[in-house]
C-alpha positions in Angstrom: 94.8 108.5 -28.4 94.1 104.9 -27.1 95.6 102.5 -29.5 97.4 105.1 -31.6 101.2 105.0 -32.1 103.0 107.7 -30.1 106.6 108.6 -31.1 109.2 108.5 -28.3 111.1 111.7 -29.0 114.0 110.4 -26.8 114.0 107.0 -28.6 116.4 107.8 -31.4 118.9 109.4 -28.9 118.8 106.4 -26.6 119.1 103.7 -29.2 122.0 105.5 -31.0 123.9 106.2 -27.9 123.5 110.0 -28.1 121.5 110.4 -24.9 123.8 112.0 -22.3 123.1 110.8 -18.8 123.9 112.6 -15.6 127.4 111.2 -15.0 128.3 111.9 -18.6 127.3 115.5 -18.6 130.1 118.0 -19.3 128.1 121.2 -19.0 130.2 122.4 -16.0 133.6 121.8 -17.5 136.3 119.5 -16.1 135.0 118.3 -12.6 136.7 116.8 -9.6 135.5 113.3 -8.6 134.1 112.2 -5.3 134.0 108.8 -3.6 132.0 107.8 -0.5 133.6 105.7 2.3 130.9 103.6 4.0 130.6 102.3 7.5 131.8 98.8 8.1 129.4 98.1 10.9 125.6 97.9 11.1 125.1 99.9 14.3 127.2 101.9 16.7 129.4 104.9 16.5 132.7 106.1 15.1 135.4 105.7 17.9 138.2 107.3 15.9 138.7 108.6 12.4 142.1 109.6 10.9 142.1 111.3 7.5 145.7 112.5 7.4 146.9 109.8 5.0 144.0 110.3 2.7 144.4 114.1 2.7 148.1 113.7 1.7 147.3 111.3 -1.2 147.9 112.3 -4.8 145.2 114.6 -6.3 143.1 114.9 -3.2 141.2 118.2 -2.8 138.9 117.6 0.1 138.0 115.0 2.8 134.7 115.5 4.6 133.7 113.7 7.8 131.3 114.5 10.6 134.1 116.6 12.1 134.2 119.2 9.3 131.1 118.8 7.2 129.3 122.1 6.6 126.0 122.8 8.5 122.9 121.3 6.9 119.2 121.2 7.5 117.8 118.5 9.8 115.9 115.5 8.5 112.2 116.1 8.5 109.6 113.3 8.1 107.3 115.2 5.8 104.0 113.6 4.6 105.0 114.5 1.1 107.9 112.1 1.6 110.1 112.7 -1.5 111.0 116.3 -0.7 112.5 115.5 2.7 116.0 116.9 3.5 118.7 114.3 3.7 121.8 115.6 5.6 125.0 113.6 5.4 127.9 113.0 7.8 126.1 114.9 10.6 127.3 112.8 13.6 129.5 110.0 14.7 126.4 107.7 15.0 126.1 104.7 12.6 122.5 103.8 11.9 123.1 101.2 9.0 125.8 99.4 7.2 127.4 101.4 4.4 126.3 104.8 5.8 128.8 107.5 4.7 131.5 108.1 7.2 133.9 110.0 4.9 133.7 111.6 1.5 136.9 112.1 -0.6 137.2 114.5 -3.6 140.2 114.3 -5.9 141.3 115.2 -9.5 140.3 111.7 -10.8 137.9 109.0 -9.8 140.8 106.5 -9.2 142.6 109.0 -6.9 139.4 109.6 -4.9 138.7 105.9 -4.6 142.2 105.1 -3.5 142.3 107.9 -1.0 139.0 106.9 0.5 140.5 103.5 1.3 143.2 105.3 3.3 140.8 106.8 5.8 141.3 105.0 9.0 138.1 104.3 11.0 137.5 102.4 14.2 134.1 101.7 15.6 132.3 101.1 18.9 129.9 98.4 17.9 126.4 98.0 19.4 123.9 95.2 19.2 121.4 95.8 16.5 118.1 94.4 15.1 118.6 93.2 11.5 116.2 90.3 11.0 112.4 90.9 10.7 111.3 87.4 11.7 113.3 87.4 15.0 111.8 90.8 15.9 108.3 90.5 14.5 106.9 90.5 18.1 107.9 94.2 18.3 105.6 95.2 15.4 103.8 98.5 15.9 100.3 99.0 14.3 100.2 102.0 11.9 97.2 104.4 11.7 98.5 106.1 8.6 100.8 105.1 5.7 103.6 107.1 4.2 101.4 108.3 1.3 98.5 109.3 3.6 96.2 106.3 3.3 94.7 104.7 6.4 96.8 101.9 7.9 93.7 99.9 8.7 90.4 99.4 7.0 87.6 97.2 8.3 84.2 96.2 6.9 81.8 93.6 8.4 83.2 90.8 10.6 86.1 88.9 9.1 86.4 86.5 12.1 82.8 85.5 11.8 83.2 85.0 8.1 86.3 82.8 8.7 84.3 80.7 11.2 81.3 80.3 9.0 82.9 79.9 5.6 82.7 76.4 4.1 86.2 77.0 2.6 88.9 79.1 4.2 92.5 79.8 3.7 94.8 81.2 6.5 98.3 81.6 5.0 101.5 83.4 6.0 103.9 84.6 3.3 107.2 86.3 3.5 108.5 88.7 0.9 112.3 89.4 0.9 114.2 92.6 0.5 114.2 93.6 -3.1 116.8 96.0 -4.4 116.7 98.1 -7.6 119.8 97.9 -9.8 119.1 100.2 -12.8 121.5 100.1 -15.7 122.4 103.7 -14.9 124.0 104.0 -11.5 122.9 106.8 -9.1 125.0 109.7 -10.0 125.3 113.5 -9.7 127.3 116.3 -11.2 127.1 119.4 -8.9 128.0 122.9 -10.1 127.9 126.2 -8.1 127.9 129.5 -9.9 126.9 132.9 -8.6 125.4 131.4 -5.4 123.2 129.0 -7.5 123.4 125.3 -7.4 122.8 123.2 -10.6 122.8 119.4 -10.2 122.7 117.1 -13.2 121.1 114.3 -11.3 119.8 110.8 -12.0 116.4 111.2 -10.4 112.7 110.3 -11.1 111.4 113.3 -9.1 112.8 116.6 -10.3 110.6 119.1 -8.3 110.8 117.1 -5.1 114.6 116.7 -5.2 114.9 120.5 -5.8 113.1 121.2 -2.6 114.9 118.4 -0.7 118.3 119.8 -1.8 117.4 123.4 -1.0 116.3 122.5 2.5 119.3 120.2 3.1 121.7 123.0 2.0 119.9 125.9 3.6 118.9 127.5 0.3 115.8 129.0 -1.2 114.3 126.7 -3.8 115.0 129.3 -6.6 118.7 128.8 -5.8 118.6 125.2 -7.0 118.2 123.7 -10.5 117.8 120.0 -11.0 118.5 118.7 -14.5 117.5 115.1 -15.2 117.4 115.1 -19.0 117.6 111.3 -19.1 117.2 108.6 -16.4 118.5 105.1 -17.2 116.1 103.2 -15.0 115.1 103.8 -11.4 112.3 101.4 -10.3 111.6 103.7 -7.3 115.2 103.8 -6.1 115.6 107.3 -7.7 112.5 108.8 -6.3 114.1 110.8 -3.4 117.4 112.4 -2.5 120.4 110.3 -1.8 123.9 110.8 -0.4 125.7 111.2 -3.8 123.7 114.4 -4.6 124.1 116.0 -1.2 127.8 115.2 -0.9 128.6 116.4 -4.4 126.8 119.7 -3.7 128.5 120.2 -0.4 131.9 119.6 -1.9 131.3 121.7 -5.0 130.4 124.7 -2.8 133.4 124.2 -0.5 135.8 123.9 -3.5 134.1 126.4 -5.8 134.5 123.7 -8.5 132.2 121.1 -10.1 132.2 117.7 -8.4 130.9 114.5 -9.9 129.9 111.4 -7.9 128.5 108.0 -8.9 127.6 105.1 -6.6 129.3 101.8 -7.2 127.1 98.8 -7.7 127.8 97.7 -4.1 126.8 101.1 -2.8 123.5 101.0 -4.6 122.5 98.2 -2.2 123.4 100.2 0.9 122.8 103.9 0.0 119.5 103.8 -1.9 116.0 102.7 -1.1 114.8 99.2 -1.3 111.5 97.3 -1.1 111.4 96.3 2.6 111.1 92.7 3.9 107.5 91.9 4.9 105.5 89.2 6.6 101.9 88.8 5.2 99.0 87.0 6.8 96.3 86.4 4.1 92.9 85.1 5.1 90.1 84.2 2.7 86.7 82.8 3.3 84.5 81.6 0.4 81.5 79.6 -0.6 81.9 76.3 -2.3 81.3 77.9 -5.7 84.2 80.3 -5.1 82.4 83.5 -4.0 84.5 85.4 -1.5 82.8 86.1 1.8 85.8 87.3 3.7 89.2 88.9 3.0 92.0 89.7 5.4 95.5 91.0 4.7 97.8 91.8 7.6 101.3 93.1 6.8 104.3 93.5 9.1 107.1 95.2 7.3 110.6 96.4 8.1 111.1 100.1 8.7 113.8 102.4 10.1 113.5 105.0 12.8 116.0 107.4 11.1 114.3 107.3 7.7 110.7 106.1 8.0 108.8 104.7 5.1 105.6 102.6 5.5 105.0 100.6 2.3 101.2 100.4 1.4 101.4 96.7 0.8 97.9 95.7 1.9 96.1 98.5 0.0 96.2 96.5 -3.2 93.8 94.0 -1.7 91.4 96.8 -0.9 90.8 97.7 -4.5 91.2 94.4 -6.3 88.8 92.1 -4.3 85.2 92.4 -3.2 83.8 90.7 -0.1 81.2 91.7 2.5 83.8 91.1 5.3 87.2 92.7 4.9 90.1 93.6 7.1 93.5 95.1 6.0 96.1 96.3 8.5 99.7 97.5 8.4 102.4 97.2 11.2 106.1 98.1 11.1 109.1 96.6 12.9 111.9 99.0 13.2 115.3 97.5 12.3 118.8 98.9 12.1 118.8 98.9 8.3 118.7 101.6 5.7 115.2 103.0 5.3 113.5 104.4 2.2 111.6 103.1 -0.7 111.9 101.3 -4.0 109.0 100.4 -6.2 110.2 96.9 -7.0 108.1 93.9 -6.2 108.9 90.2 -5.5 107.1 87.4 -3.8 107.9 84.0 -2.2 105.8 81.8 0.0 107.0 81.0 3.6 105.3 77.7 3.8 102.5 75.4 2.6 99.0 76.8 2.5 96.6 75.7 5.2 93.3 74.9 3.4 90.4 73.9 5.6 87.1 72.5 4.2 84.4 72.5 6.9 82.8 69.5 5.2 86.0 67.5 5.3 
């Protein structure tokens, strides 16, 4: 098959506009619409929340907060990662900016959005850690990465190679946060019928999201169907379960009526995964003719206690470059930011390279 042309059976549907994406699905009939109200602080707790005005607004069917949300399964940090439960609105704690504090369902999207703005929330703010560079001294070495690979690998003696190498490089790089913004927003249409949940979901991992939804909602896996006929981009940000799917499913069960939710562009930045900020120390030792004798890659990356993910950033060096002396290590610095993963990549240098030639 290498080199042979392969027809994309979904190609004609996509280029002619006939591909129906999750938010456009009408399989369940006329739905209600949900809108997420996000936290306005980065860390702390909800001091007061008043939903009376929102509940009285035109078209409103339901307002969920931590005070009345149905019981859900607890978050579990599974080694399989993408099938972890993701309960929502479970306490008055705020772990990151934009975290859902209320969910409003109404007859139309505009009514839901307008009513969400009527929810009155006050907060008790707490000091948080938001900048990787300022908290890099709190880095914690990691024995194992999120996908099961070892956090550290060591061969030979890198320090000796750096001391003996006629040419060496010892450089620090910083890579910023990188957010996915696919053309199709993160969206879900949830429908309950005969004690069975069907979600028309914009996701890259169907089987894993089925398990994650079942465990979040306290269901058996065979009570959940995930339909992701078309996905309009994801770049890693649609790999695991997000708030829109959980809240749509909870509301649909409460109301016995289909509920549709889509994140706004701003909410994609705060409610989905991202490539974490990282600080990389790269060390190279080589002969004068360019033969590598030493390779070192140390990574310190942003993580979150509430939703751990350890990006396998230094593992690439393990497979791409050969040298008799190699050292790769990963550390994390927990910040008060949204955790999770996106597959996007971006690089920038933090300063001029330091090149040392032992012969001057």
